[in-house]
N, C-alpha and C positions, 0 to 999 in steps of 0.2 A: 418897886422893891420885889424881889423874888420871894415866893413863899418860904423857902428854906431859911432866907435871913431872918424872917420873923421868929422862926423856931429857935434859930441860934442866939437871937437877942433875949429870949425868954428863958433859955435853958441855963442851968447851973454851970458856973465857970469850968468846973472840971469836966462836964459833959462837952461844953463848948471846945474845950481844948483837944479832947479826943476826936471829935467830929472833924475839927479843922485839920488835924494830922491825917485822918482818913481821906479828906479831899485831896491833901497833896499826894498821898500814896496812890489814890485812884488815878489821878491826872498824870502821875509818874509811871503808872501801869505797874506798880509794885503790888497793889491790892486789887485782885480780880474778883468780881461777884459773880453770882449765878444768873443766868438768863431767866427772866420771866416767861412762863409759857404763853404763847399766843401774842407775844409782843417784841419789840426791839429793845426793851429796856432790861437793865441788869440791876441786882440788888446786893447790897453788902451790909451785914449786920455790924453796927458799931454801939457796942453796950446795949441799952435798951431802946436804941434808935435804929431805923432802917434807912439807908441812903439809896435812892434810886438815881440811876444815870443812864445815858445812852451815848452812841457814838453819831456824830454828823456825818454828813456826805463827805467832808474832807477828812474823815478820820479822827476829828477832835473830840474830845470827851466833854459832855455837857452834864453837869449836876442837875437833876429835875426836882427831887423832893428829899426832905428829911422829915421822918415822922416817927413819933413814939410807936412802938410795936403793940397793936391791938387788932380787933377784929376788921377794922375799916382800913387798914394800911394800904392793902393792895387793891382795893376796889376799883379805883379808876383806871387800872391798867388792863 
């Protein structure tokens, strides 16, 4: 199970719906985030959550994490 699936399971149903809509928009390239400095990851603000994703070598988009925004959100990048 991926880390973001745990967050989605615990999230409020309203937040879960917004995040899942954002996933679809990101994968359809309708929602473009900002690139994180010093990495190949991008971030998108979705309510109080931050979604990070990256592009694979084939050009496919992979969702990496979904985290509530706080001081530790971007530490691992």
